[in-house]
C-alpha positions as CSV (number, residue, x, y, z in Angstrom):
1,M,0.0,0.0,0.0
2,L,1.5,3.3,-1.1
3,S,1.6,6.1,1.4
4,I,1.3,9.8,0.3
5,V,1.1,11.8,3.5
6,S,0.3,15.3,2.2
7,V,-0.1,17.4,-0.9
8,K,0.3,21.2,-1.1
9,I,-2.8,22.6,-2.7
10,L,-2.2,26.1,-4.2
11,S,-4.9,28.7,-3.6
12,H,-4.1,30.1,-7.0
13,K,-3.2,28.0,-10.0
14,V,-1.4,29.6,-12.9
15,K,-3.1,28.9,-16.2
16,S,-0.9,29.3,-19.3
17,S,-3.9,29.8,-21.6
18,S,-5.3,32.9,-19.9
19,P,-3.8,36.3,-20.7
20,V,-2.1,38.4,-18.1
21,Q,-4.5,40.6,-16.3
22,P,-3.1,44.2,-16.3
23,V,-3.1,46.5,-13.3
24,D,-6.1,48.7,-14.0
25,F,-7.1,51.9,-12.2
26,T,-9.2,50.1,-9.6
27,T,-6.3,47.8,-8.7
28,L,-3.8,50.6,-8.6
29,T,-6.1,52.6,-6.3
30,A,-6.3,49.6,-4.0
31,I,-2.5,49.2,-4.0
32,C,-1.9,52.9,-3.2
33,A,-4.6,52.9,-0.4
34,E,-2.9,50.0,1.3
35,L,0.6,51.5,0.8
36,R,-0.4,54.8,2.3
37,S,-2.0,53.2,5.4
38,R,0.9,50.8,6.1
39,W,4.1,52.2,4.6
40,L,4.0,56.0,4.8
41,P,6.1,57.7,5.8
42,A,9.1,55.4,5.3
43,R,12.9,55.9,4.9
44,L,14.4,54.8,1.6
45,E,17.4,52.7,2.7
46,Q,18.3,50.7,-0.4
47,V,17.7,50.8,-4.2
48,Y,18.2,47.7,-6.2
49,Q,17.4,46.9,-9.8
50,R,17.0,43.2,-10.6
51,D,16.5,43.3,-14.3
52,R,15.6,45.7,-17.2
53,H,12.1,46.2,-15.9
54,T,12.1,45.7,-12.1
55,L,13.2,48.0,-9.3
56,F,13.2,47.4,-5.6
57,L,13.1,50.2,-3.0
58,G,14.1,49.1,0.5
59,L,11.8,50.9,2.9
60,R,11.9,51.2,6.7
61,T,9.1,52.5,8.9
62,L,9.0,52.9,12.6
63,D,8.0,49.3,13.1
64,K,9.0,47.3,10.0
65,R,11.2,46.9,6.9
66,G,10.1,45.9,3.4
67,W,10.8,46.1,-0.3
68,L,8.6,48.2,-2.6
69,L,8.7,46.6,-6.1
70,V,8.3,49.0,-9.0
71,S,8.0,47.4,-12.4
72,W,7.6,48.9,-15.9
73,H,7.3,45.5,-17.5
74,P,5.3,45.8,-20.8
75,Q,2.9,43.0,-19.7
76,A,3.1,43.2,-15.9
77,A,3.7,46.8,-14.9
78,R,2.9,47.3,-11.3
79,L,4.1,48.3,-7.8
80,G,3.7,46.8,-4.4
81,I,5.4,45.3,-1.4
82,S,7.3,42.1,-2.4
83,D,9.9,39.7,-1.1
84,A,13.5,40.7,-0.8
85,P,15.4,40.7,-4.2
86,P,18.1,38.1,-5.0
87,R,21.7,38.8,-3.8
88,S,23.2,39.3,-7.2
89,P,25.2,42.4,-8.4
90,D,23.2,45.4,-9.5
91,T,25.0,46.8,-12.6
92,F,22.2,49.1,-13.9
93,T,22.8,52.8,-14.3
94,F,19.2,53.8,-13.6
95,S,19.3,52.3,-10.0
96,Q,22.7,53.9,-9.4
97,Q,21.3,57.3,-10.3
98,L,18.3,56.8,-8.0
99,R,20.5,55.6,-5.2
100,H,22.6,58.8,-5.5
101,Q,19.7,61.2,-5.7
102,I,17.0,59.8,-3.3
103,G,18.9,57.4,-1.1
104,N,18.2,57.8,2.6
105,L,15.4,60.3,1.9
106,A,11.9,59.8,3.2
107,L,9.0,58.6,1.1
108,V,6.3,61.0,2.3
109,A,3.5,60.7,-0.2
110,I,2.0,58.6,-3.0
111,E,-0.3,60.7,-5.1
112,A,-2.1,60.3,-8.5
113,I,-0.8,62.8,-11.0
114,A,-4.2,63.2,-12.7
115,P,-7.7,61.9,-12.0
116,W,-8.5,58.4,-13.3
117,E,-5.0,58.0,-14.7
118,R,-2.7,55.0,-13.9
119,A,0.3,57.3,-13.1
120,L,1.6,58.0,-9.6
121,D,3.9,60.5,-8.0
122,L,6.1,59.0,-5.3
123,Q,7.4,62.1,-3.3
124,F,10.6,62.1,-1.4
125,A,11.7,64.7,1.2
126,R,14.3,65.0,3.9
127,R,11.8,64.2,6.6
128,P,8.0,63.9,6.9
129,G,6.3,67.2,6.7
130,D,9.0,68.8,4.5
131,S,8.3,69.8,0.9
132,P,9.3,67.1,-1.6
133,L,12.7,67.4,-3.1
134,W,12.2,64.6,-5.7
135,H,9.4,63.0,-7.6
136,L,9.5,59.4,-8.8
137,Y,6.8,59.2,-11.4
138,V,5.5,55.6,-11.9
139,E,3.4,55.2,-15.1
140,I,1.5,51.9,-15.3
141,M,0.4,52.0,-18.9
142,G,1.0,48.6,-20.5
143,K,3.8,48.6,-23.1
144,Y,4.3,52.4,-22.5
145,S,4.9,52.0,-18.8
146,N,7.9,53.9,-17.4
147,V,9.5,55.3,-14.3
148,V,10.8,58.8,-14.3
149,L,12.8,60.7,-11.6
150,A,12.3,64.5,-11.6
151,N,13.6,67.1,-9.2
152,Q,11.6,69.7,-7.2
153,D,11.5,71.9,-10.3
154,N,9.9,69.0,-12.2
155,Q,12.9,68.6,-14.5
156,I,13.7,65.0,-15.6
157,V,17.0,63.7,-14.1
158,T,16.8,60.1,-15.3
159,A,14.2,57.6,-16.6
160,A,14.0,53.9,-16.9
161,H,13.2,54.3,-20.5
162,Q,14.1,57.4,-22.4
163,V,11.8,58.4,-25.3
164,S,13.3,60.5,-28.0
165,A,11.3,63.0,-30.2
166,Q,11.7,60.6,-33.1
167,Q,10.1,57.9,-31.1
168,S,7.2,60.1,-29.9
169,R,6.4,63.6,-31.1
170,V,3.5,63.7,-28.6
171,R,5.5,63.1,-25.4
172,P,9.3,62.7,-25.5
173,I,11.0,61.8,-22.2
174,Q,14.5,63.0,-22.1
175,T,17.0,64.0,-19.3
176,G,16.9,67.8,-18.7
177,E,13.5,68.2,-20.1
178,P,10.4,69.2,-18.0
179,Y,8.2,66.3,-17.0
180,E,4.8,66.4,-18.5
181,I,1.9,64.2,-17.5
182,P,0.6,61.6,-20.0
183,P,-2.0,63.0,-22.4
184,G,-5.5,62.4,-21.0
185,L,-8.3,60.5,-22.6
186,A,-11.3,62.4,-24.0
187,N,-13.8,60.1,-22.3
188,P,-15.7,61.4,-19.3
189,S,-14.8,60.4,-15.8
190,P,-17.1,58.2,-13.8
191,S,-19.0,60.0,-11.0
192,L,-21.3,59.0,-8.2
193,S,-23.4,62.2,-8.7
194,E,-24.1,61.4,-12.4
195,P,-27.8,60.6,-12.8
196,F,-29.0,57.2,-14.2
197,E,-30.5,58.7,-17.3
198,R,-27.3,60.5,-18.3
199,W,-25.2,57.4,-17.6
200,Q,-27.5,55.2,-19.7
201,E,-27.5,57.7,-22.5
202,R,-23.7,57.7,-22.7
203,V,-23.3,53.9,-22.6
204,S,-26.1,53.3,-25.2
205,L,-25.3,56.2,-27.5
206,V,-23.7,53.9,-30.1
207,P,-25.4,50.5,-30.2
208,G,-22.9,47.7,-29.5
209,A,-21.9,44.9,-27.2
210,L,-22.4,45.8,-23.6
211,K,-18.9,45.0,-22.5
212,K,-17.3,47.0,-25.3
213,N,-19.6,50.1,-24.8
214,L,-19.0,50.1,-21.0
215,L,-15.2,49.8,-21.6
216,N,-15.0,52.6,-24.2
217,T,-17.4,55.2,-22.7
218,Y,-15.7,56.1,-19.4
219,R,-12.1,56.5,-18.1
220,G,-10.8,54.0,-15.6
221,V,-12.9,51.1,-16.8
222,S,-10.9,48.1,-17.7
223,S,-11.9,44.9,-19.3
224,A,-11.9,43.1,-15.9
225,I,-14.0,45.7,-14.2
226,S,-16.4,45.8,-17.1
227,L,-16.9,42.0,-16.9
228,T,-17.2,42.2,-13.1
229,L,-20.0,44.7,-13.2
230,I,-21.9,42.9,-16.0
231,H,-21.6,39.5,-14.3
232,A,-22.7,41.1,-11.0
233,A,-25.8,42.4,-12.8
234,N,-26.5,38.9,-14.3
235,L,-26.1,40.1,-17.8
236,D,-24.4,38.9,-20.9
237,P,-21.2,40.8,-21.9
238,T,-21.8,40.2,-25.6
239,Q,-25.5,41.3,-25.4
240,S,-26.3,44.4,-27.5
241,T,-27.2,47.6,-25.6
242,Q,-30.3,47.8,-27.8
243,T,-31.8,44.6,-26.3
244,L,-31.4,45.6,-22.6
245,A,-34.6,46.2,-20.7
246,E,-35.1,49.0,-18.2
247,A,-34.6,46.6,-15.3
248,D,-31.3,45.4,-16.8
249,W,-30.0,49.0,-17.1
250,R,-31.1,49.7,-13.5
251,S,-29.3,46.5,-12.2
252,L,-26.1,47.4,-14.1
253,F,-26.2,51.0,-12.8
254,Q,-26.6,49.7,-9.3
255,Q,-23.4,47.7,-9.7
256,W,-21.7,50.8,-11.3
257,Q,-22.4,52.9,-8.3
258,R,-21.4,50.1,-6.0
259,W,-18.0,50.0,-7.7
260,L,-17.6,53.8,-7.4
261,Q,-18.4,53.7,-3.7
262,V,-15.7,51.1,-3.2
263,L,-13.2,53.4,-4.9
264,E,-14.4,56.5,-2.9
265,Q,-14.3,54.7,0.5
266,E,-11.3,52.6,-0.4
267,Q,-12.9,49.5,1.0
268,F,-11.2,46.8,-1.0
269,Q,-11.4,43.0,-0.6
270,P,-8.6,41.2,-2.5
271,G,-9.2,37.7,-3.6
272,W,-8.6,35.0,-6.3
273,L,-11.1,34.4,-9.1
274,D,-11.3,31.2,-11.1
275,E,-9.1,33.0,-13.6
276,G,-7.2,36.1,-12.4
277,Y,-7.9,38.2,-9.3
278,T,-10.1,40.9,-7.9
279,V,-9.7,43.7,-5.4
280,L,-13.4,44.2,-5.1
281,G,-14.2,40.9,-3.4
282,W,-17.1,40.2,-5.8
283,D,-17.2,36.5,-6.8
284,A,-13.8,35.9,-5.2
285,V,-13.1,32.2,-4.8
286,T,-10.4,32.6,-2.1
287,P,-9.9,35.8,-0.1
288,V,-6.4,37.1,0.4
289,A,-5.1,39.0,3.4
290,S,-3.7,42.0,1.5
291,V,-3.6,43.6,-1.9
292,Q,0.2,43.6,-1.8
293,E,0.3,39.8,-1.3
294,L,-2.3,39.3,-4.1
295,I,-0.5,41.4,-6.7
296,D,2.9,40.2,-5.9
297,R,1.8,36.5,-6.1
298,Y,-0.2,36.9,-9.3
299,Y,2.4,38.8,-11.4
300,R,5.4,36.9,-10.0
301,D,3.7,33.6,-11.1
302,R,2.7,35.0,-14.4
303,L,6.2,36.2,-15.2
304,N,7.7,33.0,-13.9
305,L,5.3,31.0,-16.1
306,Q,6.4,33.0,-19.2
307,E,10.1,32.6,-18.3
308,F,9.6,28.9,-17.5
309,T,7.8,28.2,-20.8
310,Q,10.4,30.1,-22.9
311,L,13.4,28.6,-21.1
312,H,12.0,25.1,-21.2
313,H,11.4,25.3,-24.9
314,Q,14.9,26.8,-25.4
315,L,16.6,24.0,-23.4
316,Q,14.6,21.2,-25.0
317,Q,15.4,22.5,-28.5
318,K,19.0,22.8,-27.6
319,L,19.2,19.3,-26.1
320,T,17.4,17.8,-29.0
321,N,19.7,19.4,-31.5
322,L,22.8,18.4,-29.6
323,L,21.7,14.8,-29.1
324,T,20.7,14.4,-32.8
325,K,24.2,15.5,-33.9
326,L,25.9,13.3,-31.3
327,H,23.9,10.3,-32.3
328,I,24.9,10.8,-35.9
329,K,28.5,11.3,-34.9
330,A,28.5,8.1,-32.7
331,Q,26.9,6.1,-35.6
332,D,29.7,7.3,-37.9
333,F,32.3,6.2,-35.4
334,R,30.6,2.8,-35.1
335,N,30.5,2.4,-38.8
336,R,34.2,3.1,-39.0
337,M,34.9,0.8,-36.1
338,A,33.0,-1.9,-38.0
339,Q,35.2,-1.3,-41.0
340,S,38.2,-1.6,-38.9
341,D,37.0,-5.0,-37.7
342,Q,37.8,-6.2,-41.2
343,A,41.5,-5.3,-40.7
344,D,42.6,-8.9,-39.9
345,R,40.8,-10.2,-43.0
346,Y,43.0,-8.0,-45.2
347,R,46.1,-9.3,-43.5
348,E,45.0,-12.9,-44.0
349,Q,44.4,-12.2,-47.7
350,A,47.8,-10.6,-48.0
351,D,49.4,-13.7,-46.3
352,L,47.5,-16.0,-48.7
353,L,48.6,-14.1,-51.7
354,M,52.3,-14.1,-50.6
355,A,52.1,-17.8,-50.0
356,H,50.8,-18.5,-53.5
357,L,52.8,-16.0,-55.7
358,H,53.3,-18.7,-58.2
359,E,49.5,-18.9,-59.0
360,W,49.3,-15.3,-59.9
361,Q,49.1,-14.3,-63.6
362,P,49.6,-10.8,-65.1
363,G,46.3,-8.9,-65.6
364,M,44.3,-11.0,-63.1
365,P,41.4,-8.9,-61.5
366,A,41.0,-11.4,-58.7
367,I,42.4,-14.7,-57.5
368,A,40.7,-17.6,-55.6
369,L,42.9,-19.3,-53.0
370,A,42.3,-21.9,-50.3
371,D,42.0,-20.6,-46.8
372,F,44.8,-21.8,-44.5
373,A,42.4,-22.9,-41.7
374,T,39.3,-24.1,-43.4
375,G,40.5,-24.9,-46.9
376,E,37.5,-23.1,-48.4
377,P,38.3,-21.0,-51.4
378,I,38.6,-17.2,-50.8
379,T,38.3,-14.7,-53.6
380,I,40.8,-11.9,-53.3
381,P,40.2,-8.7,-55.5
382,L,43.4,-7.6,-57.3
383,N,44.7,-4.5,-59.1
384,P,45.4,-5.8,-62.6
385,E,48.1,-3.1,-63.0
386,K,50.1,-4.4,-60.0
387,N,52.0,-7.7,-59.6
388,A,51.2,-10.1,-56.7
389,V,53.7,-8.7,-54.3
390,Q,52.4,-5.1,-54.9
391,N,48.8,-6.3,-54.3
392,A,49.9,-8.0,-51.1
393,Q,51.6,-4.9,-49.9
394,A,48.5,-2.9,-50.6
395,L,46.5,-5.3,-48.5
396,Y,49.0,-5.1,-45.6
397,K,48.9,-1.3,-45.8
398,R,45.1,-1.3,-45.6
399,H,45.3,-3.7,-42.6
400,Q,47.6,-1.3,-40.8
401,K,45.5,1.8,-41.7
402,L,42.3,0.2,-40.3
403,K,44.1,-1.0,-37.2
404,R,45.4,2.5,-36.5
405,A,41.9,3.9,-37.2
406,R,40.4,1.6,-34.6
407,S,42.8,2.7,-31.9
408,A,42.1,6.4,-32.8
409,I,38.3,6.1,-33.1
410,A,37.7,4.0,-29.9
411,P,38.4,6.8,-27.4
412,L,36.5,9.3,-29.6
413,L,33.5,7.0,-29.6
414,E,33.8,6.6,-25.8
415,D,33.8,10.4,-25.4
416,V,30.7,10.8,-27.6
417,T,28.9,8.0,-25.8
418,N,29.7,9.6,-22.4
419,E,28.5,12.9,-23.7
420,I,25.2,11.4,-24.9
421,E,24.7,9.7,-21.6
422,Y,25.2,13.0,-19.8
423,L,22.9,15.0,-22.1
424,E,20.2,12.3,-21.8
425,Q,20.5,12.6,-18.0
426,V,19.9,16.4,-18.4
427,E,17.0,15.7,-20.8
428,A,15.5,13.4,-18.2
429,S,15.6,16.2,-15.6
430,L,14.0,18.5,-18.1
431,T,11.2,16.1,-18.8
432,E,10.5,16.1,-15.1
433,L,9.8,19.8,-15.3
434,K,7.0,19.9,-17.8
435,Q,5.0,22.6,-16.3
436,Y,5.3,25.6,-13.9
437,E,3.4,25.5,-10.7
438,T,5.7,27.0,-8.0
439,Q,8.8,29.1,-7.8
440,E,10.7,25.8,-7.2
441,D,10.0,24.7,-10.7
442,L,11.6,27.8,-12.2
443,D,14.6,27.6,-9.8
444,A,15.2,24.0,-10.9
445,L,15.0,24.9,-14.5
446,Q,17.3,27.8,-14.2
447,E,19.8,25.5,-12.5
448,I,19.7,23.2,-15.5
449,R,20.4,26.3,-17.8
450,D,23.2,27.4,-15.6
451,E,24.7,23.9,-15.7
452,L,24.6,23.9,-19.5
453,V,26.2,27.3,-19.5
454,Q,29.0,26.0,-17.2
455,Q,29.5,23.0,-19.5
456,N,29.8,25.3,-22.5
457,Y,26.7,24.0,-24.2
458,L,24.9,27.4,-23.9
459,D,26.1,31.0,-24.0
460,K,25.7,32.9,-20.8
461,P,22.5,35.1,-21.0
462,E,22.9,38.8,-21.0
463,Y,20.8,39.2,-17.9
464,S,21.0,36.1,-15.8
465,N,20.1,35.2,-12.2
466,P,23.1,33.0,-11.1
467,S,20.9,30.8,-9.0
468,A,23.2,27.8,-9.2
469,N,25.9,29.7,-7.3
470,R,23.7,30.8,-4.4
471,E,22.7,28.3,-1.8
472,D,20.0,30.6,-0.4
473,S,18.0,30.5,-3.7
474,A,18.8,26.9,-4.6
475,S,15.8,24.7,-5.5
476,Q,14.9,21.9,-3.2
477,P,14.3,18.2,-4.0
478,Y,11.0,16.4,-4.1
479,R,10.0,14.8,-0.8
480,Y,8.1,11.5,-0.2
481,Q,7.4,9.4,2.8
482,T,7.5,5.6,2.8
483,P,4.7,3.4,4.2
484,T,6.6,3.1,7.5
485,G,7.5,6.8,7.8
486,F,11.0,7.1,6.3
487,E,11.8,10.3,4.3
488,V,12.7,10.0,0.6
489,L,14.5,12.8,-1.3
490,V,14.5,13.0,-5.1
491,G,16.8,15.2,-7.1
492,R,15.1,17.5,-9.6
493,N,18.3,18.1,-11.6
494,N,22.1,17.3,-11.6
495,R,22.9,20.0,-9.1
496,Q,20.5,18.4,-6.6
497,N,21.6,14.9,-7.6
498,D,25.2,15.6,-6.7
499,H,24.1,17.4,-3.5
500,L,22.0,14.5,-2.3
501,T,24.5,11.9,-3.1
502,F,27.7,13.5,-1.9
503,R,26.6,16.1,0.7
504,T,23.2,15.1,2.1
505,A,23.6,11.3,2.2
506,G,24.5,9.8,5.6
507,D,26.2,6.6,6.5
508,Y,22.9,4.8,7.2
509,D,21.0,6.0,4.2
510,L,20.4,4.0,1.0
511,W,21.0,5.4,-2.5
512,F,18.7,4.4,-5.5
513,H,18.9,4.9,-9.2
514,T,17.4,3.2,-12.3
515,Q,19.9,0.7,-13.8
516,E,21.5,2.1,-16.9
517,I,18.6,4.5,-17.5
518,P,18.8,8.3,-17.1
519,G,16.9,9.4,-14.0
520,S,17.0,11.1,-10.6
521,H,19.2,10.2,-7.7
522,V,16.9,9.0,-4.9
523,L,17.9,8.9,-1.2
524,L,16.2,6.9,1.5
525,R,16.9,8.6,4.8
526,L,17.5,6.1,7.6
527,E,18.3,6.7,11.3
528,P,21.0,4.7,13.1
529,G,19.7,1.3,14.0
530,S,16.6,1.5,11.8
531,S,15.9,-1.0,9.0
532,P,13.6,-0.5,6.1
533,E,10.8,-3.0,5.4
534,T,10.5,-4.7,2.0
535,S,7.5,-2.4,1.3
536,D,9.8,0.6,1.9
537,L,12.4,-0.6,-0.6
538,E,9.7,-1.4,-3.2
539,Y,8.1,2.0,-2.6
540,V,11.5,3.8,-3.1
541,A,12.1,1.7,-6.2
542,N,8.8,2.9,-7.6
543,I,9.8,6.5,-7.0
544,A,13.2,6.0,-8.7
545,A,11.5,4.4,-11.7
546,F,8.8,7.2,-11.8
547,H,11.5,9.9,-11.9
548,S,13.3,8.4,-14.8
549,R,13.0,8.1,-18.6
550,A,11.3,4.7,-18.0
551,R,8.3,6.3,-16.3
552,Q,5.9,4.8,-18.8
553,S,7.2,1.2,-18.4
554,E,5.4,-1.4,-16.3
555,Q,8.7,-2.6,-14.6
556,V,12.0,-0.9,-14.3
557,P,15.3,-2.3,-12.9
558,V,16.5,-0.1,-10.0
559,V,19.8,-0.5,-8.2
560,Y,20.4,0.5,-4.6
561,T,23.5,0.6,-2.4
562,K,25.1,2.6,0.4
563,P,26.1,6.1,-0.5
564,K,29.7,5.3,0.3
565,N,29.7,2.9,-2.7
566,V,28.8,5.7,-5.1
567,Y,31.7,7.6,-6.7
568,K,32.2,10.5,-9.2
569,P,35.0,9.7,-11.7
570,K,37.7,12.3,-12.0
571,G,36.5,15.0,-14.5
572,A,33.0,13.6,-14.7
573,K,30.2,16.0,-15.6
574,P,27.5,16.9,-13.0
575,G,25.2,14.1,-12.0
576,M,27.4,11.4,-13.6
577,I,28.6,8.7,-11.1
578,V,29.7,5.1,-10.9
579,Y,28.6,2.6,-8.1
580,K,29.5,-0.8,-6.8
581,H,28.1,-3.5,-4.4
582,E,24.6,-2.7,-5.7
583,Q,21.5,-4.8,-5.4
584,V,18.7,-4.8,-8.0
585,I,15.0,-4.4,-7.3
586,W,12.2,-3.9,-9.7
587,G,10.3,-0.6,-9.6
588,K,6.7,-0.2,-10.8
589,P,6.4,3.5,-11.8
590,Q,2.7,3.2,-12.7
591,Q,1.8,2.3,-9.1
592,L,3.2,5.7,-7.9
593,A,1.5,7.5,-10.8
594,D,-1.8,6.0,-9.9
595,A,-1.4,7.0,-6.2
596,I,-0.5,10.6,-7.2
597,F,-3.5,10.8,-9.5
598,Q,-5.8,9.6,-6.7
599,K,-4.4,12.1,-4.3
600,T,-4.1,15.2,-6.5
601,G,-6.2,14.5,-9.6
602,K,-3.2,15.1,-11.8
603,M,-1.0,12.4,-13.4
604,S,2.1,14.5,-13.1
605,G,1.3,16.7,-10.2
606,K,4.0,18.2,-7.9
607,R,5.2,15.8,-5.2
608,E,6.1,18.4,-2.6
609,D,6.1,16.8,0.9
610,L,4.6,13.5,-0.4
């Protein structure tokens, strides 16, 4: 009986098919309301830029410290409190300029620069109550998002993305120029005081789909808000405004005013929807404690999913190409080795010809001679332009050439075979990481990329997160528990495999691996004096078989031995080992797959703390 003790169920599941929900005016208002109530005033202690689109501002209030993330990412522009950034060097000029100008000043205000616009003014002064010396303008506007630093005279000092006059005649953003607010929309602003009749007239002025008309009539209305209001009124978003009854209009207007009251009173209720999130609390599937937590989790997962998908495709394509070329190369070496196996035959033919020189006649294209051992006739091709001795010498030379070729090709074939074995091991780890669900998945995938960079199979990316060199951000292995309660650790990639085998493993543990099949290193943790049952060994064998290239097989040979019997040959690549004193046990991966499916409802679900 298999034992799966626990499964982590995520309150929010990332769906690759759904588009990224942008930070709209309502969400931005909720973020700012929470920041003002919890983080103002605050001292700016650190400035750190993680990548081309993400800035971290280290804040300290009287009772806490935190990091304010400011992002101008074209698909995930936002700001909000986030986790601490990674400890990798910051080499960006923008963050250095910010650090020089506003470092150690106080963040005293977060204000909107214009009504119903997604642009904020983060004001910095020497101390609370003083006039602001610097303005950090954060513009959350999709692919046009930007962050601009201006002095107290509103002159631009630096910007995350400078915009020349050639790029935009409407609103260039250049150092030394005055900062101008983004051009406003011509649509009217929503208002609680607007009467129902006037509101209805505006929305229905041009007949069309209800969602589209609501979205295009007023400022500050996003696609998500439009759908939320329409669903709350029990209406169809695609329904034409011409078909709505008076009661439908009244119901929708009631939800409209309800939304405006939430904005005015700043009474937000963050939570997860079936797809995406809400800060209104309407139809929320799972409530969340704070807007900051909601926004940080959603966009971090969405960006991680994008990066995971792109990186996984890149690595899979690279490995496929490398293995295809290496298999062709190995087959060529094998063919040449097969040819060299005929070397002795040419020597024997030369010996026969030398022993029967008297039977040769000028101009013969071939000669049939009796074999020394069997007496059977052997036909030897000849060059008619050469005599018997010259033909024999040619056969001797061919024998020597093929013999030398074999000694030269043998080590080359061994090197190619070892390289194929290594890359197939990496490919097996990549197959394990088919989809993104948690940060651990991306960390493990980045470690595979870093390993391939270190092994010179990939070029180092321009902007990289050197996760493989930092223990604090290293991914963790899968965890299981055997029927009698022993812990089982499974490596996700070669870094983890080496770590488990040569650093984590103790004298009393047992090490498992599929026999001559690429797969994960598996460690059964045992306390001194403890002894695993047969059911434990079978269970761990099932795990080792499941986390290998033989996952779809019914039975898979698995070896196990003491960790002290596992060695890494000198110069071996990551994850490559040799072992001795092993025992063989048959693993049944489908048993584990069925147990995971029964517990999680997914055939390849994550096995955290299983």
